[in-house]
Backbone bond lengths (Angstrom), bond angles and torsions (degrees), N, CA, C in turn:
res aa  C-N    CA-C-N  psi(-1)  N-CA   C-N-CA  omega(-1)  CA-C   N-CA-C  phi
1 X - - - 1.478 - - 1.505 115.03 -
2 X 1.240 122.47 -52.61 1.411 125.71 176.63 1.593 107.18 -115.89
3 X 1.305 111.18 136.00 1.414 121.26 -178.27 1.577 109.28 -139.21
4 X 1.346 120.49 110.52 1.388 126.98 177.98 1.472 110.56 -104.19
5 X 1.375 116.43 125.38 1.468 116.43 176.81 1.582 105.94 -126.53
6 X 1.491 109.54 120.16 1.430 116.59 176.10 1.452 115.19 53.47
7 X 1.342 117.37 44.83 1.501 119.10 -173.96 1.518 107.04 -95.83
8 X 1.353 109.45 132.66 1.468 116.62 177.27 1.556 113.74 -136.51
9 X 1.351 116.27 157.31 1.382 114.71 -176.99 1.615 103.73 -136.47
10 X 1.304 114.72 114.41 1.442 120.60 -167.49 1.609 112.79 -122.58
11 X 1.255 121.10 118.70 1.382 125.86 -178.39 1.660 106.39 -96.07
12 X 1.354 112.80 117.25 1.431 114.24 176.85 1.467 116.61 -107.84
13 X 1.320 113.61 135.65 1.560 118.66 173.92 1.480 103.05 -119.17
14 X 1.394 112.89 -178.31 1.490 116.97 -173.59 1.590 110.59 -71.74
15 X 1.342 115.85 -20.89 1.440 120.64 -177.06 1.524 114.18 -96.52
16 X 1.443 116.73 -30.30 1.393 116.98 -170.12 1.557 110.24 -156.71
17 X 1.265 118.85 165.81 1.451 124.21 164.71 1.528 112.30 -112.21
18 X 1.282 114.71 131.57 1.450 115.12 179.58 1.573 108.10 -118.38
19 X 1.289 107.04 127.71 1.549 120.59 -178.41 1.471 109.92 -86.19
20 X 1.337 122.41 94.01 1.393 126.23 173.95 1.554 109.74 -65.70
21 X 1.330 114.95 -33.23 1.513 122.02 -179.15 1.381 108.79 -143.55
22 X 1.364 123.15 119.61 1.414 123.60 -176.37 1.595 108.23 -93.92
23 X 1.296 118.65 169.70 1.407 123.68 179.22 1.477 115.74 -32.16
24 X 1.308 117.91 104.35 1.545 118.96 -173.67 1.576 109.31 -121.72
25 X 1.273 111.29 134.78 1.567 117.14 171.44 1.491 107.60 -120.49
26 X 1.334 110.69 131.45 1.530 113.92 -173.18 1.502 105.23 -159.22
27 X 1.474 113.28 141.34 1.466 120.56 171.31 1.514 108.16 -124.95
28 X 1.281 112.40 130.76 1.530 119.95 172.20 1.477 112.68 -121.52
29 X 1.233 119.42 125.96 1.400 124.00 -174.30 1.504 115.70 -92.80
30 X 1.327 121.40 159.84 1.479 124.46 -179.31 1.457 106.79 -59.14
31 X 1.353 112.58 138.69 1.506 116.48 175.20 1.524 118.78 86.02
32 X 1.385 115.56 -9.39 1.430 121.37 -179.11 1.471 111.87 -69.53
33 X 1.443 117.05 145.01 1.348 121.80 170.35 1.460 108.65 -106.94
34 X 1.262 117.83 114.09 1.447 122.85 -168.85 1.518 112.23 -123.48
35 X 1.328 118.20 122.41 1.520 126.64 -179.66 1.562 104.43 -105.74
36 X 1.236 113.02 125.12 1.499 125.61 -178.24 1.561 107.49 -109.71
37 X 1.310 122.93 114.01 1.425 120.61 -176.84 1.499 109.92 -136.18
38 X 1.344 111.44 163.48 1.520 116.89 -177.27 1.539 105.62 160.22
39 X 1.367 117.47 166.68 1.442 125.12 -177.96 1.512 107.62 -63.64
40 X 1.415 114.40 168.49 1.388 117.64 174.28 1.567 109.76 -66.10
41 X 1.369 114.30 142.58 1.469 118.76 179.73 1.616 111.56 80.70
42 X 1.208 115.68 8.60 1.500 117.80 -171.75 1.517 110.10 -78.12
43 X 1.358 118.91 -20.96 1.464 124.76 -169.85 1.379 123.23 103.36
44 X 1.448 113.87 0.37 1.475 121.33 -179.96 1.582 117.92 -60.60
45 X 1.405 110.21 -42.26 1.463 113.57 174.57 1.483 114.01 -76.75
46 X 1.269 120.18 -23.67 1.453 122.56 171.09 1.514 111.15 -65.58
47 X 1.326 119.94 -37.12 1.435 121.30 174.49 1.432 114.05 -66.90
48 X 1.333 116.42 -37.15 1.533 116.62 178.88 1.555 111.13 -71.29
49 X 1.399 116.59 -35.89 1.357 122.33 -176.67 1.611 108.88 -66.08
50 X 1.339 113.07 -43.69 1.458 116.10 179.43 1.520 113.84 -64.22
51 X 1.374 112.50 -44.55 1.574 116.60 177.25 1.454 113.35 -58.91
52 X 1.317 116.84 -35.33 1.534 123.01 -176.53 1.586 111.68 -88.66
53 X 1.390 113.56 1.96 1.533 114.03 -178.42 1.564 116.50 75.67
54 X 1.342 113.48 -0.38 1.491 113.07 -179.11 1.483 112.07 -73.05
55 X 1.469 116.40 -20.92 1.455 116.97 169.75 1.588 110.69 -132.66
56 X 1.206 112.85 154.60 1.480 120.38 -176.39 1.559 106.73 -95.90
57 X 1.406 113.21 128.00 1.513 115.48 -179.24 1.511 106.22 -69.66
58 X 1.349 120.65 157.17 1.414 126.10 175.38 1.528 106.17 -77.32
59 X 1.189 122.56 -34.15 1.478 126.00 174.26 1.615 108.91 -154.53
60 X 1.360 112.27 164.94 1.407 119.90 -179.14 1.555 115.72 97.56
61 X 1.329 112.02 175.06 1.496 112.91 -171.98 1.551 108.69 -124.65
62 X 1.220 117.12 145.22 1.472 126.19 177.87 1.483 110.06 -120.68
63 X 1.328 126.90 112.55 1.443 129.21 173.72 1.590 109.83 -100.99
64 X 1.275 114.29 141.51 1.472 122.69 170.42 1.401 110.73 -128.15
65 X 1.328 120.36 116.49 1.484 126.92 -176.63 1.632 108.41 54.40
66 X 1.365 113.28 44.81 1.347 119.25 177.93 1.603 119.90 77.94
67 X 1.350 114.16 0.74 1.467 117.04 -173.73 1.531 100.49 -117.90
68 X 1.448 111.55 136.72 1.447 118.42 174.69 1.534 112.89 -75.21
69 X 1.361 116.19 128.87 1.491 114.50 -167.68 1.514 107.83 -118.75
70 X 1.256 120.85 -3.32 1.451 118.91 -179.36 1.543 109.00 -71.77
71 X 1.259 119.21 -20.42 1.459 118.83 -179.69 1.560 115.85 -95.96
72 X 1.269 113.84 2.69 1.434 117.88 178.64 1.535 113.95 -62.35
73 X 1.231 123.51 154.14 1.449 127.59 173.29 1.514 111.22 -65.32
74 X 1.282 120.47 155.40 1.503 118.44 174.68 1.466 114.83 -54.63
75 X 1.313 118.16 -37.71 1.495 121.43 178.59 1.408 111.37 -64.60
76 X 1.358 118.79 -44.35 1.517 125.45 -179.21 1.546 109.06 -62.85
77 X 1.339 116.15 -38.83 1.471 120.54 -176.16 1.658 104.98 -73.85
78 X 1.251 117.99 -35.80 1.512 114.59 175.72 1.441 114.35 -70.46
79 X 1.284 115.83 -32.41 1.461 118.63 174.27 1.625 110.81 -69.84
80 X 1.224 119.37 -43.23 1.451 121.21 171.46 1.576 114.06 -54.36
81 X 1.313 113.78 -49.35 1.387 115.94 178.10 1.677 114.71 -61.10
82 X 1.325 113.12 -38.61 1.442 120.67 -179.30 1.542 105.98 -65.32
83 X 1.321 120.94 -43.61 1.500 122.65 -169.06 1.538 109.66 -85.33
84 X 1.335 115.15 -37.32 1.542 118.71 -169.10 1.533 116.53 -104.22
85 X 1.391 115.81 -33.10 1.452 118.15 -166.58 1.588 107.23 -111.25
86 X 1.356 108.99 154.79 1.438 116.13 172.00 1.585 104.16 -128.57
87 X 1.337 117.07 148.74 1.492 118.91 -172.12 1.584 109.24 -132.58
88 X 1.258 111.94 140.24 1.444 124.47 170.16 1.459 114.64 -138.87
89 X 1.479 113.66 117.51 1.448 118.93 -171.16 1.520 109.28 -109.59
90 X 1.235 117.65 176.73 1.433 122.75 176.94 1.481 113.23 -60.18
91 X 1.362 115.36 -42.08 1.478 119.54 175.54 1.637 105.79 -96.96
92 X 1.240 118.07 145.52 1.451 122.45 -175.48 1.413 115.64 -73.94
93 X 1.370 122.67 -24.62 1.414 134.90 176.79 1.606 104.32 49.86
94 X 1.309 119.73 48.29 1.529 118.72 167.99 1.433 114.37 -81.06
95 X 1.246 118.18 153.19 1.553 123.19 179.01 1.503 106.91 -88.11
96 X 1.343 114.46 121.21 1.489 114.41 -173.96 1.474 115.87 -69.66
97 X 1.375 118.89 -24.14 1.502 119.24 -175.92 1.521 107.53 -89.28
98 X 1.366 121.39 -0.96 1.475 120.53 175.53 1.540 106.00 -103.38
99 X 1.388 112.36 151.58 1.544 116.54 174.05 1.480 108.30 -73.01
100 X 1.379 114.30 175.70 1.418 124.77 -179.90 1.499 105.91 -58.58
101 X 1.368 116.20 -52.75 1.455 121.88 -176.77 1.566 108.55 -54.50
102 X 1.340 116.67 -46.30 1.551 119.96 -173.97 1.477 107.36 -65.74
103 X 1.405 116.97 -36.84 1.438 115.22 -176.91 1.521 111.51 -70.20
104 X 1.272 116.69 -31.89 1.564 125.18 -178.47 1.502 107.84 -63.79
105 X 1.420 112.12 -38.00 1.565 118.10 -173.57 1.525 111.42 -88.49
106 X 1.200 121.29 1.45 1.516 122.28 -179.37 1.601 115.28 -51.05
107 X 1.380 117.09 -38.58 1.452 115.02 -179.17 1.576 113.49 -80.17
108 X 1.378 117.95 -6.26 1.378 122.95 -172.92 1.545 112.44 -96.29
109 X 1.261 116.45 123.02 1.553 118.49 173.21 1.410 119.37 -78.71
110 X 1.383 118.78 -43.93 1.549 122.04 173.88 1.488 105.98 -96.90
111 X 1.251 119.97 91.95 1.464 126.61 176.85 1.497 115.98 -72.85
112 X 1.352 118.44 -10.96 1.413 124.40 -172.10 1.512 108.52 -77.39
113 X 1.344 119.76 -29.01 1.424 124.50 -165.79 1.507 109.03 -104.59
114 X 1.374 122.15 16.71 1.379 120.62 -168.43 1.600 112.17 -122.32
115 X 1.273 114.89 11.83 1.516 123.00 -172.05 1.487 108.62 -56.06
116 X 1.424 119.14 -47.33 1.384 118.43 -172.90 1.494 109.23 -70.92
117 X 1.442 120.95 -34.03 1.391 120.09 -179.92 1.447 111.17 -67.10
118 X 1.387 120.52 -40.92 1.385 121.60 174.02 1.604 113.81 -56.28
119 X 1.279 117.40 -43.02 1.464 123.27 175.73 1.581 109.92 -57.82
120 X 1.322 114.38 -47.65 1.504 116.68 -176.77 1.526 111.49 -65.20
121 X 1.376 116.10 -42.57 1.437 115.30 -168.73 1.637 110.89 -77.02
122 X 1.451 109.24 -38.37 1.498 115.16 176.96 1.507 112.60 -61.92
123 X 1.329 114.09 -42.37 1.555 118.18 173.40 1.439 109.59 -54.43
124 X 1.337 115.44 -52.10 1.531 115.89 -170.52 1.503 105.97 -62.23
125 X 1.272 118.22 -36.06 1.498 120.03 -171.20 1.506 112.53 -93.03
126 X 1.384 119.32 3.20 1.476 128.67 175.56 1.551 107.77 66.17
127 X 1.370 118.44 42.23 1.382 119.70 178.43 1.504 116.57 -113.68
128 X 1.340 112.16 11.30 1.546 120.19 178.45 1.539 113.01 -46.43
129 X 1.304 115.11 -46.50 1.409 118.98 -176.06 1.493 119.66 -80.76
130 X 1.301 113.62 -3.03 1.493 120.17 -171.64 1.524 111.05 -108.78
131 X 1.322 118.52 -4.84 1.509 120.97 -172.30 1.611 114.13 -52.52
132 X 1.245 114.29 -37.87 1.450 114.49 -176.09 1.600 110.70 -95.30
133 X 1.249 121.98 5.36 1.452 121.55 170.13 1.463 115.36 -79.20
134 X 1.330 115.07 169.65 1.472 119.16 171.68 1.426 114.09 -109.18
135 X 1.320 121.73 158.05 1.495 126.17 -172.23 1.491 112.33 -51.32
136 X 1.437 114.94 -40.73 1.382 116.85 179.49 1.515 121.88 -64.76
137 X 1.353 113.36 -5.83 1.492 127.04 -177.63 1.505 106.65 -99.61
138 X 1.263 123.74 -5.43 1.479 127.76 -176.61 1.487 114.45 -99.31
139 X 1.348 110.01 156.86 1.564 114.45 173.13 1.494 107.39 -84.45
140 X 1.300 117.84 168.67 1.491 119.73 179.32 1.445 110.21 -58.60
141 X 1.311 122.26 -42.45 1.474 123.50 -178.71 1.493 111.31 -64.24
142 X 1.274 118.12 -43.41 1.520 125.89 178.77 1.588 107.06 -57.75
143 X 1.318 115.16 -45.71 1.432 122.46 -174.86 1.562 110.52 -65.41
144 X 1.225 113.53 -41.04 1.544 116.62 177.90 1.553 111.32 -71.06
145 X 1.368 116.34 -29.84 1.553 114.43 172.67 1.463 112.29 -69.58
146 X 1.331 115.00 -33.27 1.545 118.26 174.79 1.528 107.61 -60.55
147 X 1.330 114.80 -46.23 1.542 119.96 -179.53 1.536 108.53 -60.99
148 X 1.198 121.15 -37.13 1.514 121.11 -179.99 1.514 107.89 -76.69
149 X 1.288 124.52 -34.64 1.501 122.52 170.88 1.515 111.76 -63.07
150 X 1.318 119.26 -39.47 1.417 126.03 176.65 1.616 109.99 -60.15
151 X 1.287 113.41 -44.14 1.557 119.25 -179.75 1.473 107.55 -65.45
152 X 1.328 120.86 -38.01 1.480 125.14 -169.55 1.605 118.55 -93.14
153 X 1.270 110.75 -13.99 1.434 122.35 -169.27 1.641 108.34 -60.56
154 X 1.381 117.03 -31.20 1.514 117.17 -174.80 1.555 107.48 -98.47
155 X 1.366 117.86 15.65 1.504 120.69 -179.27 1.484 111.93 51.02
156 X 1.330 115.28 59.26 1.458 117.71 178.30 1.560 119.90 -59.32
157 X 1.241 119.87 151.89 1.519 120.67 175.87 1.574 110.11 -81.82
158 X 1.337 109.35 -24.30 1.577 115.51 179.87 1.467 105.88 -135.75
159 X 1.370 112.06 136.85 1.469 122.34 173.43 1.536 110.14 -110.66
160 X 1.251 123.53 121.56 1.412 127.67 177.88 1.503 108.69 -108.56
161 X 1.344 118.09 117.34 1.392 122.56 -176.81 1.578 111.67 -121.04
162 X 1.289 118.71 113.10 1.525 122.23 -177.28 1.507 111.27 -104.01
163 X 1.307 118.42 100.32 1.443 122.03 179.96 1.521 111.70 53.04
164 X 1.394 118.74 52.71 1.477 118.63 -174.21 1.525 114.52 -70.87
165 X 1.387 115.39 -12.99 1.466 114.02 -176.32 1.540 111.05 -111.98
166 X 1.346 119.76 9.64 1.439 122.71 -173.69 1.514 112.20 -61.28
167 X 1.276 118.19 -35.93 1.528 121.75 178.40 1.500 117.37 -96.52
168 X 1.371 116.16 14.98 1.475 121.30 -176.87 1.508 109.62 -114.73
169 X 1.396 108.29 159.29 1.543 107.44 176.47 1.647 102.55 -86.25
170 X 1.298 108.60 -177.51 1.535 114.31 -170.88 1.460 111.80 -61.49
171 X 1.304 121.20 -39.51 1.530 124.63 -173.78 1.521 107.17 -67.87
172 X 1.357 119.13 -48.51 1.492 125.04 -178.80 1.467 107.54 -69.31
173 X 1.301 122.40 -33.16 1.360 124.60 -175.84 1.581 109.02 -68.45
174 X 1.344 116.52 -43.82 1.508 122.46 175.40 1.410 107.06 -63.66
175 X 1.294 127.78 -37.88 1.471 126.18 -170.15 1.620 104.11 -71.79
176 X 1.282 115.09 -36.83 1.572 117.13 -176.88 1.548 104.49 -70.97
177 X 1.212 119.70 -51.37 1.485 121.27 179.81 1.584 111.91 -52.43
178 X 1.322 115.29 -51.32 1.473 122.16 174.96 1.459 113.77 -56.58
179 X 1.327 118.14 -40.87 1.468 116.57 179.90 1.508 113.87 -70.39
180 X 1.281 119.53 -36.21 1.424 126.76 172.58 1.549 111.85 -61.68
181 X 1.253 112.17 -47.14 1.535 118.71 -178.82 1.561 109.30 -64.98
182 X 1.295 113.19 -45.60 1.516 115.89 -172.62 1.607 107.02 -67.88
183 X 1.331 117.29 -40.60 1.519 115.92 177.57 1.508 108.54 -59.90
184 X 1.340 122.78 -50.01 1.396 122.60 -176.07 1.545 112.75 -67.58
185 X 1.346 119.42 -33.77 1.393 120.93 175.66 1.539 111.28 -60.42
186 X 1.332 114.10 -48.39 1.514 121.51 -176.12 1.457 112.86 -72.55
187 X 1.367 119.86 -29.79 1.451 121.39 -173.27 1.525 114.52 -102.80
188 X 1.407 113.57 -7.61 1.453 114.45 -179.13 1.539 110.95 78.42
189 X 1.278 115.51 8.10 1.533 117.76 174.19 1.490 114.50 -71.89
190 X 1.350 114.48 153.37 1.454 123.04 176.70 1.622 109.53 -81.11
191 X 1.245 116.97 134.17 1.508 120.60 178.73 1.596 105.44 -113.70
192 X 1.320 118.25 123.29 1.405 121.51 170.77 1.564 102.93 -123.75
193 X 1.406 119.50 111.47 1.325 124.81 -175.72 1.646 110.13 -124.30
194 X 1.313 111.27 125.80 1.482 120.24 -175.49 1.533 108.79 -100.85
195 X 1.362 115.33 133.72 1.465 118.25 -179.15 1.537 109.71 -149.62
196 X 1.288 120.02 144.35 1.319 118.36 172.36 1.467 118.98 -74.67
197 X 1.369 112.08 -13.35 1.480 122.56 -173.71 1.618 109.26 -105.79
198 X 1.296 112.91 121.31 1.517 120.17 170.54 1.497 112.41 -57.14
199 X 1.374 116.12 -34.72 1.364 121.72 -171.06 1.517 111.19 -67.29
200 X 1.345 117.28 -40.15 1.404 120.07 -177.42 1.552 114.46 -62.77
201 X 1.176 118.48 -36.24 1.469 125.83 172.26 1.539 117.90 -97.58
202 X 1.302 115.34 23.21 1.338 121.37 -166.02 1.534 111.48 -67.87
203 X 1.359 117.60 -30.12 1.493 115.68 177.92 1.537 113.76 -111.48
204 X 1.350 112.30 27.68 1.431 115.34 174.09 1.504 108.76 -74.99
205 X 1.325 118.40 152.08 1.449 121.70 -175.36 1.516 115.70 -65.86
206 X 1.333 114.71 -28.89 1.428 121.52 177.10 1.468 110.00 -134.48
207 X 1.319 119.48 129.26 1.454 122.61 177.09 1.592 112.51 -126.78
208 X 1.257 112.94 134.30 1.449 119.39 -175.23 1.506 109.26 -122.86
209 X 1.328 117.56 116.57 1.440 120.99 177.95 1.459 111.69 -94.13
210 X 1.313 112.55 126.41 1.585 118.57 175.25 1.460 111.47 -109.50
211 X 1.308 119.81 131.43 1.413 129.81 179.40 1.540 109.86 -138.65
212 X 1.397 115.09 132.46 1.382 121.30 170.91 1.706 108.26 54.10
213 X 1.329 116.61 38.63 1.364 118.15 178.12 1.516 119.40 80.09
214 X 1.330 113.15 5.55 1.472 114.26 -172.44 1.574 110.54 -132.51
215 X 1.316 120.28 149.05 1.430 119.29 178.03 1.541 106.33 -74.13
216 X 1.271 119.96 113.80 1.444 125.92 -172.52 1.517 112.17 -95.21
217 X 1.311 119.96 -26.65 1.463 123.59 177.98 1.542 106.05 -153.58
218 X 1.345 113.17 139.54 1.526 120.98 175.25 1.455 103.99 -135.89
219 X 1.248 118.52 114.15 1.417 122.80 -172.38 1.665 107.75 -135.50
220 X 1.373 108.56 145.00 1.554 116.83 177.46 1.438 107.33 -117.49
221 X 1.290 113.40 126.23 1.548 123.10 176.48 1.533 109.06 -78.13
222 X 1.260 122.51 134.38 1.481 125.26 176.99 1.490 108.89 -70.44
């Protein structure tokens, strides 16, 4: 599904060049559950952003389903993200003047044909009674569940989650992780989840440790 060849991300200033991600080679298959962990500033989020086309690598090649995607136009990348990818970030990025339902439906163009899907996903996430509320009326945990619903509403083939539990307590953090894993397990989608904590992704089938801009370990649990 994803193939990275000699991918690097370098930030250059007048005085120095900082390698956020050094030459990286990586293959991730369809349906894999991948936890990426490492300390702050290690390059793990840079890896996720490059795979998902949110950042352009300084060099190297990224293929998705056999097609090179780094050279796509900005509009083509945006369309790829809308159709194929779902995103959950540390911050929920909900729009305060939109209701919960309207926030969930942001990625969907034809909103008339998705009523059943909205019911399915909001029931699964325990959001049924919150659809008419606004983000400023929600708790942090509720807001992040809305963000998960927004990420999954379009049935993405790939779910990218960057520190999705960082602002949550342990209970809500476990709920969010379990919701993402459950969706990917049932749908066959690929999950790439970034965390600073090895414990959070401890039982993921594949774990990738990133340190100093490099893949330091890549292990598969039996």
